Phi, psi and omega in degrees: 000117182279126181256330180197163177215149178216146179292152171221115184070203186274335188224005182250164182220140173255121177267145166248121185223150173262112187257136185309313186268349186241341188081211181290131185212146174264132185226127181267121175256093184293130175069021183293335181268000179288142179306129179082006180295130176287352183278338187302324180292345184262003187252001186280127177304144179082358181275142175264122188224155172252120185245142168253120187244152170239145180273131173242183180292318184250338185219160161271133183257136174280113181272307179198179184181187180216132176281122181261322180202121184273341183055045177300330179296333175285314182295333183271000186228118188300311179300323180291321184292319180289326173301312179298322180298319179293319172306308179304312184295318179301316181297312186292331181268353182241344181265148177253144180306129177085356179280132185229134175219118186304325183284335179294317177303312181291327180295313182298312181305310183289326179296317179297323177301312182286329175294331182277327189257340187272156183295316181246097182294335184296327178301316184282332171295316176299318178296317176304312187300312182289325177292318183298309183297330179288317179296331181275001177090020182239032180303129184299144175254112182271142177246145175288137178283159182297328180253030183090172183077193186220156179253126177273124184282079188301317180231001175071026186243030181101170184306328181295338184257007181262167176240132183283136175240136171289169180297322178293316179296318178297316178301318177297317179297319177292327173296319178296325181287312190264336187286138172293151181304322181300329177280330183291345177298336180260008182292129177254106180218137177303136178307321183298322181292317180296320177296321176296318177298318181299313180298314180297314184289328176293316179299319181297318178300315183301319185277310187278338176258006169057050179243163179291164182306140180274105185291331186295337181297335180291344181278348182280000000 
């Protein structure tokens, strides 16, 4: 799964991709920008690709490959694109080169499919965020509030730094965490609540996973 690309020299591109067998990896596509290069279709961010790589001293090199899914529907729709942009930014800022988790690859792959096809991509972005931080070992620990409901540990510094969730809001968040995407298609949740979850989870990631501010959140 291609997450980002940057130019190298006049005609080459360095890809940052999450590879099923390798985790996060840097890959050099030599000559990809040359006219008629068959590699150019394999370098677009958000694309699902099958790559044949060769090992070099400093880089893995892209020899050839196959485009499996371009996700054009995401690029053509602004709400879907900004949801995918936040997903990309979270991954690029929290994953280390060579770190691999088998469930993360499948989570990214499936999330992009649902971001592209479903009416409300924000539901699946929120589901991605809570599932991702749980897979990474940072699942939030909720405490019961004094007047019922639950406290979301926004920064992990005691009750004053938490955010209160009603029982219904808590149940919705747990559904996003545990529910398969196919069931989330039928989730009935106010758009404002989903946006609140995205903001809370992004703030949680920034603090607990020690990453710089997620700039894409400003686009919502």
